[in-house]
MARKOLSE-591630 format. One record per residue: residue in three letters; x, y negated, z negated of N, C-alpha, C, O in turn. Coordinates in steps of 0.05 Angstrom, whole numbers, padded with zeros to 5 digits, always signed. Atoms other than C-alpha are relative to their C-alpha. Layout:
<atoms>
AlaXYZXYZXYZXYZ/...
</atoms>
This chain:
<atoms>
Met+00014-00003-00028-02141-01209+02694-00027+00012-00005-00030+00029-00022/Glu+00029-00003+00000-02213-01202+02703-00004+00010+00028+00005-00001+00048/Leu+00011-00008-00027-02244-01160+02758-00037+00000-00003-00048+00014-00021/Arg+00022+00007+00001-02316-01182+02772-00016+00024+00010-00009+00034+00031/Ser+00017-00027-00005-02366-01122+02774-00026-00013+00015-00029-00038+00014/Ser+00021+00009-00012-02429-01131+02812-00024-00011-00015-00043-00024-00005/Ser+00021+00009+00023-02470-01141+02746+00012-00019-00014+00000-00026-00035/Asp-00009+00025+00017-02422-01199+02723-00013-00019+00016-00021-00016+00039/Val+00006+00025-00004-02443-01268+02723+00024-00019+00008+00038-00027-00010/Leu-00023+00015-00006-02391-01308+02759+00007-00022-00022+00030-00021-00032/Glu+00000+00021+00018-02397-01366+02712+00006+00010-00026+00021-00003-00040/Thr-00011-00012+00031-02388-01324+02646+00027+00007+00006+00043+00002-00011/Leu-00034-00005-00004-02321-01302+02675+00015-00022+00004+00038-00023-00005/Gln-00018+00022-00003-02299-01365+02693+00005-00012-00024+00028-00019-00030/Thr+00000+00009+00032-02317-01389+02622+00021+00012-00016+00036-00001-00030/Lys-00017-00018+00012-02279-01331+02595+00032-00008+00006+00047-00013-00012/Met-00020+00004-00009-02220-01344+02640+00017-00027-00012+00041-00029-00016/Gln+00001+00028+00013-02225-01419+02609+00012+00002-00023+00032-00012-00028/Glu-00002-00014+00024-02222-01387+02545+00031+00005-00007+00046-00006-00024/Tyr-00025-00011+00004-02163-01351+02552+00021-00022+00002+00038-00025-00015/Met-00021+00023-00007-02125-01409+02583+00002-00016-00027+00025-00020-00035/Asp+00006+00018+00022-02149-01452+02522+00015+00011-00023+00022-00005-00040/Asn-00014-00018+00019-02113-01397+02476+00027+00005+00009+00040+00023-00002/Gly-00031-00003-00006-02045-01400+02508+00008+00017+00019+00032+00018+00023/Val-00001-00018-00028-02052-01352+02568+00019-00018+00021+00015-00043+00021/Gln-00014+00017-00013-02001-01378+02616-00011+00005+00033-00011-00014+00049/Leu+00007-00008-00020-02026-01342+02675-00023+00020+00007-00020+00043-00003/Gly+00028-00021-00001-02098-01305+02696-00008-00001+00028-00005-00020+00043/Trp+00011+00001-00025-02126-01284+02754-00027+00017+00001-00028+00039-00008/Leu+00028-00010-00001-02204-01272+02770-00012+00012+00025-00026-00001+00041/Ile+00005-00011-00029-02214-01223+02827-00029+00005+00000-00043+00016-00017/Asn+00029+00003-00005-02280-01232+02856-00008+00010+00027-00011-00005+00046/Pro+00003-00013-00032-02293-01178+02916-00028-00007+00011-00033-00004+00035/Gln+00026+00008-00008-02365-01201+02919+00005-00026+00021-00009-00029+00041/Gln-00002+00024-00015-02341-01265+02949+00028-00002+00015+00036-00022+00027/Gln-00030-00004-00018-02270-01238+02979+00015-00024-00009+00024-00040+00008/Gln-00022+00023+00013-02228-01290+02928+00010+00010-00024+00001+00028-00038/Val-00014-00002+00029-02182-01291+02873+00006-00025-00009+00020-00040+00005/Glu-00004+00028+00009-02182-01351+02831+00026+00004-00024+00028+00020-00042/Val-00030-00004+00019-02112-01359+02794+00003-00027-00014+00002-00050-00005/Tyr+00003+00016+00023-02109-01392+02730+00030+00001-00008+00043+00021-00015/Arg-00024+00003+00011-02043-01427+02712+00001-00022-00022-00012-00043-00019/Ala+00001+00021+00024-02027-01464+02645+00005-00033+00015+00022-00037+00032/Gly-00003+00027-00010-02033-01541+02662-00006-00008+00024-00002-00030+00033/Gln+00007+00006-00030-02058-01535+02731-00028+00006+00006-00043+00018-00009/Ser+00026-00009-00008-02119-01530+02769-00003+00020+00007+00017+00032+00014/Val+00002-00029-00012-02150-01467+02788+00005-00001+00030-00005-00019+00044/Glu-00005-00004-00027-02124-01444+02855-00017+00023+00008-00017+00043-00005/Ile+00011-00018-00008-02170-01405+02897+00008+00012+00027+00009-00001+00048/Leu-00009-00017-00032-02148-01350+02953-00020+00010+00008-00035+00019-00010/Arg+00018-00011-00016-02194-01326+03000+00012+00024+00017+00032+00020+00030/Tyr-00013-00017-00021-02183-01263+03037-00020+00015+00015-00044+00011+00009/Gly+00017-00013-00017-02214-01218+03088+00016+00015+00025+00041+00017+00024/Leu-00011-00017-00020-02198-01179+03151+00012-00020+00020-00002-00038+00028/Ser-00018+00015-00019-02143-01212+03197+00015+00018+00015+00026+00039+00008/Arg-00022-00017-00020-02109-01189+03257+00010-00014+00019+00026-00003+00035/
</atoms>
């Protein structure tokens, strides 16, 4: 799991997540509060992007 801080570059974290997957990790989350989304990484699958926000 990676949590993006305001000083992190998104592309750097995405590269790191891909490196984790390449090294055998089965599931990973990249939480990005700046864009109100979570990127879900699963072995052998495309990255799934979940967006969140206020809903009523």
